[in-house]
PADREN-980344 format. One record per residue (C-alpha): residue in one letter; residue number from 1; z, y, x. Coordinates in nm, 2 decimals. Example, Ala and Ser with C-alpha at 12.3 -4.5 7.8 and 13.67 -1.06 7.14 Angstrom:
BEGIN
a,1,0.78,-0.45,1.23
s,2,0.71,-0.11,1.37
! end
This chain:
BEGIN
m,1,0.71,2.77,-0.44
a,2,0.37,2.68,-0.32
t,3,0.21,2.80,-0.63
a,4,0.32,3.16,-0.58
p,5,0.07,3.24,-0.29
v,6,-0.20,3.07,-0.49
n,7,-0.14,3.28,-0.80
r,8,-0.12,3.59,-0.59
a,9,-0.45,3.51,-0.43
i,10,-0.61,3.45,-0.77
w,11,-0.48,3.79,-0.90
v,12,-0.60,3.97,-0.59
s,13,-0.95,3.81,-0.63
a,14,-0.96,3.90,-0.99
a,15,-0.85,4.26,-0.92
k,16,-1.13,4.30,-0.66
g,17,-1.38,4.16,-0.90
a,18,-1.28,4.41,-1.16
i,19,-1.30,4.72,-0.94
l,20,-1.68,4.77,-0.98
p,21,-1.69,4.73,-1.36
i,22,-1.40,4.96,-1.41
a,23,-1.56,5.22,-1.17
a,24,-1.88,5.20,-1.38
l,25,-1.69,5.27,-1.70
l,26,-1.51,5.56,-1.54
l,27,-1.84,5.71,-1.44
i,28,-1.96,5.70,-1.80
t,29,-1.63,5.84,-1.92
l,30,-1.66,6.13,-1.66
m,31,-1.99,6.23,-1.82
v,32,-1.86,6.22,-2.18
v,33,-1.49,6.31,-2.19
p,34,-1.37,6.66,-2.08
i,35,-1.14,6.65,-1.78
p,36,-0.91,6.92,-1.63
a,37,-0.99,7.13,-1.33
f,38,-0.74,6.94,-1.11
l,39,-0.92,6.61,-1.16
l,40,-1.25,6.78,-1.08
d,41,-1.10,6.89,-0.75
v,42,-0.99,6.53,-0.68
g,43,-1.34,6.40,-0.77
f,44,-1.52,6.65,-0.55
v,45,-1.30,6.56,-0.25
a,46,-1.35,6.19,-0.32
n,47,-1.73,6.25,-0.34
i,48,-1.73,6.42,0.00
m,49,-1.51,6.14,0.15
i,50,-1.74,5.86,0.02
s,51,-2.05,6.04,0.14
l,52,-1.90,6.08,0.49
a,53,-1.80,5.71,0.49
v,54,-2.15,5.60,0.39
l,55,-2.30,5.82,0.67
m,56,-2.06,5.67,0.93
v,57,-2.14,5.31,0.83
a,58,-2.51,5.39,0.84
l,59,-2.49,5.54,1.18
n,60,-2.29,5.25,1.32
a,61,-2.52,4.98,1.18
a,62,-2.71,4.79,1.46
k,63,-2.99,4.69,1.22
p,64,-3.07,4.78,0.86
l,65,-2.95,4.45,0.72
d,66,-2.60,4.52,0.86
f,67,-2.57,4.77,0.56
s,68,-2.76,4.55,0.31
s,69,-2.55,4.69,0.02
f,70,-2.67,5.04,0.09
p,71,-2.92,5.07,-0.21
t,72,-2.64,4.98,-0.46
v,73,-2.39,5.20,-0.28
l,74,-2.64,5.49,-0.30
l,75,-2.69,5.43,-0.67
f,76,-2.32,5.45,-0.76
a,77,-2.26,5.74,-0.52
t,78,-2.54,5.93,-0.69
l,79,-2.41,5.85,-1.04
f,80,-2.06,5.96,-0.93
r,81,-2.19,6.30,-0.81
l,82,-2.40,6.35,-1.12
g,83,-2.10,6.26,-1.34
l,84,-1.90,6.53,-1.15
n,85,-2.19,6.78,-1.21
v,86,-2.18,6.71,-1.58
a,87,-1.80,6.75,-1.60
s,88,-1.80,7.07,-1.39
t,89,-2.09,7.22,-1.60
r,90,-1.88,7.17,-1.91
v,91,-1.57,7.34,-1.75
v,92,-1.78,7.63,-1.61
l,93,-1.95,7.70,-1.94
v,94,-1.63,7.66,-2.15
d,95,-1.37,7.83,-1.93
g,96,-1.58,8.03,-1.68
h,97,-1.50,8.37,-1.84
t,98,-1.13,8.33,-1.75
g,99,-1.20,8.37,-1.37
h,100,-1.32,8.22,-1.05
d,101,-1.05,7.95,-1.06
a,102,-1.15,7.81,-1.40
a,103,-1.35,7.52,-1.25
g,104,-1.09,7.42,-0.99
q,105,-1.01,7.53,-0.64
v,106,-1.28,7.34,-0.46
i,107,-1.56,7.51,-0.65
a,108,-1.39,7.85,-0.60
a,109,-1.35,7.78,-0.23
f,110,-1.71,7.70,-0.18
g,111,-1.81,8.01,-0.38
n,112,-1.58,8.25,-0.19
f,113,-1.55,8.11,0.16
l,114,-1.89,7.96,0.24
i,115,-2.10,8.24,0.09
g,116,-1.84,8.52,0.10
g,117,-1.83,8.57,-0.27
d,118,-2.19,8.70,-0.28
y,119,-2.38,8.50,-0.54
a,120,-2.72,8.63,-0.41
v,121,-2.65,8.49,-0.07
g,122,-2.53,8.16,-0.23
i,123,-2.86,8.13,-0.42
f,124,-3.06,8.16,-0.09
v,125,-2.83,7.92,0.10
f,126,-2.86,7.67,-0.18
a,127,-3.24,7.71,-0.19
i,128,-3.26,7.64,0.19
l,129,-3.04,7.34,0.16
m,130,-3.25,7.20,-0.12
i,131,-3.57,7.25,0.08
i,132,-3.42,7.07,0.38
n,133,-3.29,6.79,0.16
l,134,-3.59,6.75,-0.08
v,135,-3.89,6.84,0.13
v,136,-3.79,6.72,0.47
i,137,-3.53,6.44,0.47
t,138,-3.58,6.29,0.12
k,139,-3.96,6.30,0.13
g,140,-3.98,6.16,0.48
a,141,-3.72,5.88,0.41
g,142,-3.91,5.79,0.09
r,143,-4.24,5.75,0.28
v,144,-4.08,5.54,0.55
s,145,-3.91,5.32,0.28
e,146,-4.24,5.28,0.10
v,147,-4.43,5.18,0.41
s,148,-4.15,4.95,0.54
a,149,-4.14,4.77,0.20
r,150,-4.51,4.71,0.19
f,151,-4.54,4.58,0.55
t,152,-4.23,4.37,0.52
l,153,-4.36,4.20,0.20
d,154,-4.70,4.16,0.35
a,155,-4.55,3.99,0.66
m,156,-4.32,3.77,0.47
p,157,-4.56,3.47,0.42
g,158,-4.64,3.47,0.79
k,159,-4.27,3.48,0.88
q,160,-4.21,3.19,0.65
m,161,-4.49,2.99,0.80
a,162,-4.37,3.06,1.15
i,163,-4.02,2.93,1.05
d,164,-4.18,2.62,0.90
a,165,-4.39,2.57,1.21
d,166,-4.09,2.60,1.44
l,167,-3.90,2.35,1.22
n,168,-4.19,2.11,1.23
a,169,-4.22,2.15,1.60
g,170,-3.85,2.07,1.64
l,171,-3.76,2.42,1.78
l,172,-3.52,2.48,1.49
t,173,-3.27,2.26,1.31
p,174,-3.28,2.25,0.93
d,175,-2.97,2.47,0.91
e,176,-3.11,2.73,1.15
a,177,-3.44,2.73,0.95
k,178,-3.25,2.78,0.63
l,179,-3.06,3.08,0.78
r,180,-3.38,3.24,0.91
r,181,-3.55,3.19,0.57
q,182,-3.25,3.36,0.40
e,183,-3.26,3.64,0.65
v,184,-3.64,3.70,0.58
a,185,-3.58,3.69,0.21
t,186,-3.29,3.93,0.24
e,187,-3.49,4.17,0.45
a,188,-3.77,4.18,0.20
d,189,-3.53,4.24,-0.09
f,190,-3.35,4.51,0.11
y,191,-3.67,4.71,0.19
g,192,-3.79,4.67,-0.17
s,193,-3.46,4.80,-0.29
m,194,-3.46,5.09,-0.04
d,195,-3.81,5.19,-0.17
g,196,-3.65,5.23,-0.51
a,197,-3.33,5.38,-0.39
s,198,-3.51,5.66,-0.21
k,199,-3.62,5.78,-0.56
f,200,-3.25,5.81,-0.65
v,201,-3.20,6.06,-0.37
k,202,-3.51,6.26,-0.46
g,203,-3.42,6.26,-0.83
d,204,-3.06,6.37,-0.74
a,205,-3.20,6.67,-0.54
i,206,-3.42,6.77,-0.83
a,207,-3.13,6.73,-1.08
g,208,-2.91,6.96,-0.86
v,209,-3.17,7.24,-0.89
l,210,-3.20,7.19,-1.27
i,211,-2.82,7.18,-1.32
l,212,-2.79,7.51,-1.12
v,213,-3.05,7.68,-1.35
i,214,-2.88,7.55,-1.66
n,215,-2.54,7.67,-1.54
i,216,-2.67,8.02,-1.46
v,217,-2.87,8.06,-1.78
g,218,-2.60,7.91,-2.00
g,219,-2.33,8.12,-1.83
l,220,-2.52,8.44,-1.88
v,221,-2.59,8.37,-2.24
l,222,-2.23,8.25,-2.32
g,223,-2.07,8.53,-2.12
t,224,-2.26,8.81,-2.29
v,225,-2.28,8.67,-2.64
s,226,-1.96,8.46,-2.69
h,227,-1.72,8.64,-2.46
g,228,-1.84,9.00,-2.47
l,229,-1.89,9.04,-2.10
s,230,-2.15,9.27,-1.96
l,231,-2.45,9.13,-1.79
g,232,-2.32,9.22,-1.45
q,233,-1.97,9.08,-1.52
a,234,-2.13,8.76,-1.65
a,235,-2.36,8.73,-1.35
e,236,-2.08,8.78,-1.10
t,237,-1.85,8.53,-1.27
y,238,-2.09,8.25,-1.39
v,239,-2.34,8.27,-1.12
l,240,-2.07,8.25,-0.85
l,241,-1.92,7.94,-1.02
a,242,-2.26,7.78,-1.06
i,243,-2.35,7.84,-0.70
g,244,-2.01,7.70,-0.59
d,245,-2.06,7.39,-0.81
a,246,-2.41,7.34,-0.67
l,247,-2.30,7.37,-0.31
v,248,-2.01,7.12,-0.37
a,249,-2.27,6.87,-0.49
c,250,-2.53,6.96,-0.24
v,251,-2.33,6.89,0.07
p,252,-2.25,6.52,-0.02
a,253,-2.61,6.48,-0.14
l,254,-2.73,6.60,0.20
l,255,-2.50,6.35,0.38
l,256,-2.63,6.06,0.17
s,257,-2.99,6.17,0.23
i,258,-2.93,6.16,0.61
a,259,-2.77,5.82,0.58
a,260,-3.07,5.69,0.38
a,261,-3.31,5.83,0.64
s,262,-3.11,5.69,0.93
i,263,-3.11,5.34,0.77
v,264,-3.48,5.32,0.69
t,265,-3.58,5.46,1.03
r,266,-3.36,5.22,1.23
v,267,-3.52,4.96,1.47
s,268,-3.32,4.64,1.51
s,269,-3.11,4.66,1.83
p,270,-2.78,4.50,1.95
l,271,-2.65,4.86,1.98
d,272,-2.54,5.10,1.71
l,273,-2.74,5.42,1.67
s,274,-2.52,5.62,1.91
g,275,-2.55,5.35,2.18
q,276,-2.92,5.31,2.13
i,277,-2.99,5.68,2.16
a,278,-2.75,5.71,2.46
s,279,-2.92,5.42,2.64
q,280,-3.26,5.57,2.59
f,281,-3.16,5.93,2.69
g,282,-2.96,5.80,2.99
s,283,-3.23,5.86,3.24
a,284,-3.22,6.12,3.52
r,285,-3.59,6.16,3.50
a,286,-3.55,6.31,3.16
w,287,-3.27,6.56,3.24
t,288,-3.40,6.68,3.58
p,289,-3.70,6.87,3.44
v,290,-3.48,7.00,3.16
a,291,-3.24,7.15,3.42
a,292,-3.53,7.30,3.62
i,293,-3.70,7.47,3.33
l,294,-3.37,7.61,3.19
a,295,-3.29,7.75,3.54
f,296,-3.63,7.91,3.56
l,297,-3.58,8.07,3.22
g,298,-3.23,8.19,3.31
v,299,-3.34,8.39,3.61
l,300,-3.62,8.57,3.42
p,301,-3.55,8.94,3.36
g,302,-3.42,9.02,3.01
m,303,-3.30,8.67,2.94
p,304,-2.93,8.60,2.84
h,305,-2.83,8.47,3.18
f,306,-2.48,8.38,3.09
v,307,-2.60,8.15,2.82
i,308,-2.90,7.98,2.97
l,309,-2.77,7.93,3.33
p,310,-2.46,7.73,3.22
a,311,-2.69,7.51,3.01
a,312,-2.91,7.45,3.31
a,313,-2.61,7.36,3.52
l,314,-2.49,7.12,3.25
a,315,-2.83,6.95,3.24
g,316,-2.84,6.93,3.62
f,317,-2.49,6.78,3.63
a,318,-2.60,6.51,3.38
a,319,-2.91,6.43,3.58
w,320,-2.70,6.40,3.90
k,321,-2.45,6.16,3.74
l,322,-2.73,5.95,3.58
k,323,-2.91,5.93,3.91
g,324,-2.59,5.80,4.08
k,325,-2.55,5.53,3.81
a,326,-2.92,5.42,3.85
d,327,-2.87,5.39,4.23
e,328,-2.56,5.17,4.19
a,329,-2.75,4.95,3.94
a,330,-3.04,4.92,4.18
l,331,-2.81,4.81,4.47
a,332,-2.65,4.55,4.24
d,333,-2.99,4.42,4.14
e,334,-3.09,4.39,4.51
a,335,-2.78,4.18,4.58
e,336,-2.89,3.93,4.32
p,337,-3.18,3.68,4.39
a,338,-3.50,3.84,4.28
l,339,-3.70,3.66,4.01
p,340,-4.07,3.59,4.08
a,341,-4.29,3.88,3.96
v,342,-4.52,3.81,3.67
n,343,-4.88,3.86,3.76
p,344,-5.06,3.99,3.44
s,345,-5.39,3.85,3.58
v,346,-5.25,3.49,3.58
i,347,-5.30,3.29,3.26
g,348,-5.04,3.02,3.19
w,349,-5.11,2.68,3.04
e,350,-4.89,2.76,2.75
e,351,-5.14,3.03,2.65
v,352,-5.44,2.80,2.63
s,353,-5.30,2.46,2.52
d,354,-5.16,2.35,2.18
g,355,-4.91,2.07,2.21
a,356,-4.92,1.98,1.84
a,357,-5.07,1.63,1.79
l,358,-5.11,1.70,1.41
s,359,-5.18,2.04,1.27
l,360,-5.28,2.19,0.93
e,361,-5.44,2.53,0.93
l,362,-5.45,2.73,0.61
g,363,-5.66,3.03,0.49
y,364,-5.46,3.33,0.38
g,365,-5.52,3.25,0.02
l,366,-5.32,2.92,0.05
v,367,-5.01,3.08,0.21
s,368,-4.84,3.05,-0.13
l,369,-4.83,2.67,-0.09
v,370,-4.58,2.70,0.20
d,371,-4.40,3.01,0.06
e,372,-4.03,2.93,0.05
r,373,-3.98,3.17,-0.24
k,374,-4.21,2.95,-0.45
g,375,-4.05,2.62,-0.34
a,376,-4.30,2.55,-0.05
p,377,-4.45,2.25,-0.25
l,378,-4.68,2.15,0.03
m,379,-4.41,2.13,0.29
a,380,-4.21,1.89,0.08
r,381,-4.52,1.67,0.03
i,382,-4.59,1.67,0.40
t,383,-4.23,1.56,0.48
g,384,-4.26,1.28,0.23
i,385,-4.60,1.17,0.38
r,386,-4.46,1.16,0.73
r,387,-4.16,0.95,0.62
q,388,-4.38,0.70,0.43
l,389,-4.65,0.67,0.69
s,390,-4.39,0.62,0.97
r,391,-4.25,0.33,0.77
e,392,-4.60,0.18,0.71
l,393,-4.74,0.23,1.06
g,394,-4.42,0.13,1.25
f,395,-4.38,0.45,1.47
v,396,-4.27,0.80,1.40
v,397,-4.56,1.02,1.29
p,398,-4.53,1.35,1.48
m,399,-4.45,1.67,1.30
v,400,-4.73,1.86,1.13
r,401,-4.77,2.21,1.26
v,402,-4.86,2.43,0.96
r,403,-5.00,2.78,1.04
d,404,-5.24,3.03,0.90
n,405,-5.59,3.09,1.04
l,406,-5.77,3.41,0.96
a,407,-6.10,3.25,1.08
l,408,-6.10,3.02,0.78
g,409,-6.20,3.12,0.43
p,410,-5.92,3.24,0.21
n,411,-5.90,2.90,0.02
s,412,-6.00,2.67,0.31
y,413,-5.78,2.44,0.51
r,414,-5.84,2.23,0.82
i,415,-5.66,1.92,0.94
s,416,-5.67,1.85,1.32
v,417,-5.56,1.54,1.51
a,418,-5.50,1.57,1.88
g,419,-5.69,1.90,1.88
v,420,-6.00,1.76,1.69
a,421,-6.08,1.88,1.34
c,422,-6.09,1.56,1.13
g,423,-6.10,1.72,0.78
e,424,-6.18,2.05,0.62
d,425,-6.23,2.15,0.26
e,426,-6.16,2.42,0.01
i,427,-5.91,2.43,-0.28
w,428,-5.79,2.69,-0.54
p,429,-5.41,2.72,-0.53
e,430,-5.39,2.85,-0.89
d,431,-5.61,2.58,-1.04
l,432,-5.59,2.20,-1.09
l,433,-5.84,1.94,-0.97
a,434,-5.97,1.70,-1.23
l,435,-6.10,1.37,-1.08
d,436,-6.38,1.17,-1.25
s,437,-6.22,0.83,-1.30
g,438,-6.55,0.68,-1.40
d,439,-6.46,0.62,-1.77
l,440,-6.49,0.97,-1.91
l,441,-6.49,1.02,-2.29
s,442,-6.62,1.37,-2.25
t,443,-6.68,1.63,-1.98
i,444,-6.49,1.95,-1.92
d,445,-6.61,2.28,-1.79
g,446,-6.49,2.42,-1.45
r,447,-6.58,2.47,-1.09
i,448,-6.78,2.16,-0.97
a,449,-6.64,2.00,-0.65
r,450,-6.58,1.67,-0.48
d,451,-6.25,1.51,-0.39
p,452,-6.20,1.57,-0.02
t,453,-6.03,1.24,0.04
f,454,-6.25,0.98,-0.14
g,455,-6.56,1.18,-0.23
l,456,-6.52,1.14,-0.60
d,457,-6.68,1.38,-0.84
a,458,-6.43,1.64,-0.96
v,459,-6.40,1.98,-1.12
w,460,-6.15,2.26,-1.07
i,461,-5.99,2.37,-1.40
a,462,-5.73,2.62,-1.52
p,463,-5.38,2.49,-1.58
a,464,-5.43,2.55,-1.95
q,465,-5.71,2.29,-1.95
r,466,-5.49,2.01,-1.82
a,467,-5.42,1.84,-2.15
d,468,-5.79,1.85,-2.25
a,469,-5.88,1.70,-1.91
v,470,-5.63,1.41,-1.95
v,471,-5.76,1.33,-2.30
a,472,-6.12,1.33,-2.16
g,473,-6.02,1.07,-1.91
y,474,-5.98,1.28,-1.59
t,475,-5.71,1.22,-1.34
v,476,-5.55,1.57,-1.28
v,477,-5.38,1.66,-0.96
d,478,-5.24,1.99,-0.83
p,479,-5.35,2.16,-0.50
p,480,-5.06,2.05,-0.29
t,481,-5.13,1.69,-0.39
v,482,-5.50,1.73,-0.29
v,483,-5.41,1.85,0.06
a,484,-5.13,1.60,0.10
t,485,-5.35,1.31,0.00
h,486,-5.62,1.42,0.24
l,487,-5.37,1.45,0.52
n,488,-5.23,1.11,0.44
h,489,-5.58,0.95,0.45
i,490,-5.67,1.12,0.78
v,491,-5.34,1.01,0.95
q,492,-5.40,0.65,0.84
c,493,-5.76,0.67,0.98
c,494,-5.65,0.84,1.30
a,495,-5.32,0.67,1.36
a,496,-5.44,0.55,1.70
e,497,-5.50,0.90,1.82
l,498,-5.13,0.98,1.74
f,499,-4.99,0.69,1.94
g,500,-4.94,0.73,2.32
m,501,-4.73,0.61,2.60
d,502,-4.43,0.81,2.48
e,503,-4.44,0.63,2.14
a,504,-4.49,0.30,2.32
q,505,-4.18,0.36,2.53
k,506,-3.97,0.45,2.22
l,507,-4.08,0.12,2.06
l,508,-3.98,-0.07,2.37
d,509,-3.64,0.12,2.38
a,510,-3.57,0.03,2.02
l,511,-3.67,-0.33,2.08
k,512,-3.46,-0.35,2.39
e,513,-3.14,-0.29,2.19
v,514,-3.19,-0.61,1.99
s,515,-3.41,-0.82,2.23
p,516,-3.35,-0.72,2.59
q,517,-3.49,-1.04,2.74
l,518,-3.82,-1.01,2.54
v,519,-3.87,-0.65,2.67
a,520,-3.79,-0.77,3.03
g,521,-4.05,-1.04,3.00
l,522,-4.31,-0.81,2.87
t,523,-4.30,-0.50,3.10
p,524,-4.35,-0.39,3.37
q,525,-4.49,-0.74,3.42
p,526,-4.72,-0.89,3.30
l,527,-4.81,-0.57,3.11
p,528,-4.74,-0.22,3.23
l,529,-4.66,0.06,2.98
a,530,-5.02,0.19,2.98
s,531,-5.16,-0.15,2.88
i,532,-4.91,-0.19,2.60
a,533,-4.99,0.16,2.46
a,534,-5.37,0.08,2.48
l,535,-5.32,-0.25,2.30
c,536,-5.11,-0.08,2.03
r,537,-5.38,0.18,1.99
s,538,-5.65,-0.09,1.94
l,539,-5.44,-0.25,1.67
l,540,-5.38,0.08,1.49
a,541,-5.76,0.17,1.51
e,542,-5.82,-0.14,1.30
r,543,-5.55,-0.06,1.05
v,544,-5.30,-0.31,1.19
p,545,-4.95,-0.16,1.16
l,546,-4.68,-0.19,1.42
k,547,-4.39,-0.25,1.18
d,548,-4.29,-0.59,1.31
f,549,-4.31,-0.49,1.68
r,550,-4.10,-0.78,1.79
r,551,-4.36,-1.03,1.66
i,552,-4.63,-0.82,1.83
a,553,-4.44,-0.81,2.15
e,554,-4.40,-1.19,2.15
a,555,-4.77,-1.22,2.09
m,556,-4.84,-0.99,2.38
v,557,-4.63,-1.20,2.61
d,558,-4.80,-1.52,2.50
a,559,-5.15,-1.37,2.52
a,560,-5.09,-1.22,2.87
r,561,-5.03,-1.57,3.02
d,562,-5.39,-1.67,2.94
e,563,-5.59,-1.34,2.93
s,564,-5.62,-1.05,3.16
d,565,-5.93,-0.88,3.02
p,566,-5.81,-0.59,2.79
v,567,-6.07,-0.67,2.52
q,568,-5.99,-1.04,2.51
l,569,-5.62,-0.96,2.53
v,570,-5.65,-0.77,2.20
e,571,-5.83,-1.06,2.04
a,572,-5.57,-1.30,2.16
v,573,-5.29,-1.09,2.02
r,574,-5.47,-1.06,1.69
q,575,-5.50,-1.43,1.66
r,576,-5.13,-1.47,1.71
i,577,-5.03,-1.21,1.45
g,578,-5.29,-1.31,1.19
a,579,-5.02,-1.36,0.93
l,580,-4.90,-1.00,0.98
i,581,-5.26,-0.87,0.94
i,582,-5.33,-1.07,0.63
q,583,-5.02,-0.97,0.45
t,584,-5.14,-0.61,0.47
i,585,-5.45,-0.72,0.27
v,586,-5.31,-0.95,0.00
p,587,-4.97,-1.07,-0.12
v,588,-4.83,-1.40,0.02
k,589,-4.90,-1.61,-0.29
m,590,-5.25,-1.47,-0.35
p,591,-5.57,-1.62,-0.20
l,592,-5.75,-1.41,0.05
p,593,-6.09,-1.29,-0.08
v,594,-6.34,-1.30,0.20
l,595,-6.71,-1.21,0.27
t,596,-6.88,-1.45,0.52
l,597,-7.20,-1.45,0.71
d,598,-7.47,-1.71,0.66
t,599,-7.47,-1.97,0.93
g,600,-7.80,-1.87,1.07
l,601,-7.71,-1.50,1.08
e,602,-7.37,-1.57,1.24
s,603,-7.53,-1.79,1.51
l,604,-7.77,-1.50,1.58
l,605,-7.48,-1.26,1.61
n,606,-7.30,-1.49,1.85
q,607,-7.61,-1.52,2.07
a,608,-7.65,-1.14,2.08
v,609,-7.28,-1.09,2.17
r,610,-7.30,-1.35,2.45
a,611,-7.62,-1.20,2.59
g,612,-7.48,-0.84,2.59
k,613,-7.12,-0.93,2.68
d,614,-7.05,-0.60,2.85
a,615,-7.24,-0.38,2.60
v,616,-7.05,-0.15,2.36
h,617,-7.30,-0.24,2.07
p,618,-7.47,-0.57,2.16
i,619,-7.64,-0.61,1.83
e,620,-8.01,-0.51,1.81
p,621,-8.04,-0.18,1.61
g,622,-8.29,-0.32,1.35
l,623,-8.07,-0.62,1.28
a,624,-7.75,-0.40,1.28
q,625,-7.90,-0.18,1.01
k,626,-7.99,-0.48,0.79
i,627,-7.64,-0.62,0.84
v,628,-7.47,-0.29,0.74
q,629,-7.70,-0.26,0.43
a,630,-7.64,-0.62,0.32
v,631,-7.26,-0.61,0.37
s,632,-7.25,-0.27,0.19
e,633,-7.44,-0.41,-0.11
a,634,-7.22,-0.72,-0.12
a,635,-6.89,-0.52,-0.09
g,636,-6.99,-0.24,-0.33
p,637,-6.89,-0.42,-0.65
l,638,-6.56,-0.53,-0.50
l,639,-6.48,-0.18,-0.37
g,640,-6.57,-0.04,-0.72
e,641,-6.30,-0.27,-0.87
a,642,-6.05,-0.15,-0.60
r,643,-6.02,-0.52,-0.49
r,644,-5.88,-0.60,-0.15
f,645,-6.08,-0.84,0.06
a,646,-6.18,-0.91,0.43
m,647,-6.49,-0.98,0.62
v,648,-6.45,-1.31,0.82
t,649,-6.67,-1.42,1.11
s,650,-6.64,-1.61,1.43
p,651,-6.40,-1.50,1.71
v,652,-6.70,-1.43,1.94
a,653,-6.87,-1.18,1.70
r,654,-6.55,-1.03,1.54
r,655,-6.51,-0.73,1.76
a,656,-6.88,-0.64,1.76
l,657,-6.90,-0.67,1.39
a,658,-6.59,-0.46,1.34
r,659,-6.73,-0.18,1.55
l,660,-7.06,-0.20,1.36
l,661,-6.91,-0.19,1.01
g,662,-6.61,0.04,1.08
p,663,-6.80,0.38,1.05
h,664,-6.98,0.27,0.73
i,665,-6.71,0.06,0.55
p,666,-6.38,0.16,0.70
d,667,-6.17,0.00,0.42
v,668,-6.30,-0.35,0.49
p,669,-6.11,-0.53,0.77
v,670,-6.30,-0.77,0.99
l,671,-6.11,-1.09,1.08
s,672,-6.20,-1.40,1.28
f,673,-6.15,-1.76,1.15
l,674,-5.87,-1.80,1.40
e,675,-5.67,-1.51,1.26
i,676,-5.63,-1.69,0.92
p,677,-5.31,-1.90,0.92
d,678,-5.33,-2.27,0.84
g,679,-5.27,-2.33,0.47
k,680,-5.37,-1.98,0.36
p,681,-5.59,-2.01,0.05
v,682,-5.93,-1.84,0.10
e,683,-6.17,-1.74,-0.17
v,684,-6.53,-1.67,-0.05
v,685,-6.65,-1.40,-0.28
a,686,-6.99,-1.34,-0.11
v,687,-7.21,-1.48,0.16
v,688,-7.42,-1.23,0.35
g,689,-7.76,-1.34,0.50
g,690,-8.01,-1.61,0.44
n,691,-8.10,-1.69,0.08
a,692,-7.76,-1.56,-0.05
n,693,-7.80,-1.22,0.10
q,694,-7.74,-1.02,-0.22
a,695,-7.55,-1.29,-0.42
l,696,-7.19,-1.33,-0.50
l,697,-7.08,-1.69,-0.47
p,698,-6.73,-1.75,-0.59
m,699,-6.58,-2.06,-0.45
e,700,-6.25,-2.20,-0.31
a,701,-6.20,-2.30,0.05
t,702,-5.90,-2.36,0.27
a,703,-5.90,-2.26,0.63
! end
């Protein structure tokens, strides 16, 4: 028993799906197979009914997308009318000599009633209707469709970027963003289709004129040659039938033209067209002058007083009623609490501040990288980068606000962290970037460039050159990967700028769920939230992740018992989490490669730091320059081999040396001896200073 409703639903669904194909086949049949006059009458009535229904739906639509199927409906309605024209032409030319009822009662009625049986009047009426349809309505609607389609397609990338920016900023959920993207794509498809559908209406109007001429000429020739009628009899019979046929087709065509024009000229509103017009004309200030002018015209001598004065009275009555409604609305508004008035001279903070901690600005030539229609490859990479970096750094990396910037070059992009531009370069979205790996077998022609992330020599090539570049030894990457890698590198370098008190509080909240006593012993005493955030920023600034925040929090509690100075507190915490720091450099079972300073040089550094204890850069500039040069030369071969190592010095000089080397060799961590756990194998790969300044001295040691 339960299968009966299911089977019925399947049959109903199949029948609905077959309606459109069957209708298309009937249209073709209508043009080819002769049909009787009775079926022509049914078809003409159905044509008028469909045209009226389309017009009513178009007028009641609140926005154009509410009638998104209109271009397709317009196509089939036009084909249906042309099929009827072909069928009626066949009947008129074959049986027209038998009388005015030969082509059916509808055509005869239009020929006799509407134009009084005078075919000359019919020709002029038809010509006027064609001028209205073709020159005024169709031409205007076609122009509006063309402009709307162009501006809608031009604005589509910006709308897509706005949706992505709102999604990244958390203003939209993924489902809401998906619906908005679908609406934007549907809007672009609709206006593009309407631009083409307007050509259907124009072509239909032209076809109506040509069909009328063919019917008249063909009828005169057949009437006089084949049926022996005089020229006057043939003209009276065939021309009248041709005019009736043309008017039967012209009226529905005019209705569809009005529907098309009303759709493309609509402005999105919560009201239908009638409600929108009524709301905008419902003002007493509009009707009062109308009533006054009509009254003035009505009292002038020679004017039709009994026509104009009633119209003036009607306009005055409308103005009086609308004025009463406006007064009632004003009283209701006064009863409600008034909202503070907006002063246009006052500038709000939201107009001058940008709350995005991380932003990516694109030139207009790079909009295709975030275009949803092309898969938005860059947006997917950015999401993956944020997820991976959040795992590595130990806190949630904020969303990246992606937007266009007309001030940039068409192929330029800019990465900003906390409002500061940290990276800017230029890419070509249709090309590929071939990176020089250092072991090239041959070179390849292209646009010379440098890798924006690591500064490697590179060349922009066409996609067709990819295979040749790989064979030549290049590493080939696409434009989204170039931007994503650059963004990844900048976020890693500027992670401290993205961490604030809110992020610190979230780390504490998450830790409190598993270790409530630890959090209670950490804050607000001995360390307030601001001190915890500053300490975490100091760790991030030296590439120390916050993944194991429980271990870091325990180190903060221990260090806070002995140290109160913020600088020394950071050093004390680093010494207690040395194992966490070192495991970010080398695996557990691998010795730690280190660079050390000569004993004399290290002693000199310690004295300089103690002498300038409160100085930001206590090392003398000349000595600092020599140290940077010597360390760079010693570290160069290791960096060229992509080998991970650390610079090790005394606890006194560690912070000063880290500040000195950071801007020049940011990928080399600087550790103190006390940060290396007991039992960790250490391999001294170079000694800087003294007689071993430029030498690499491999040896084994154990701290």
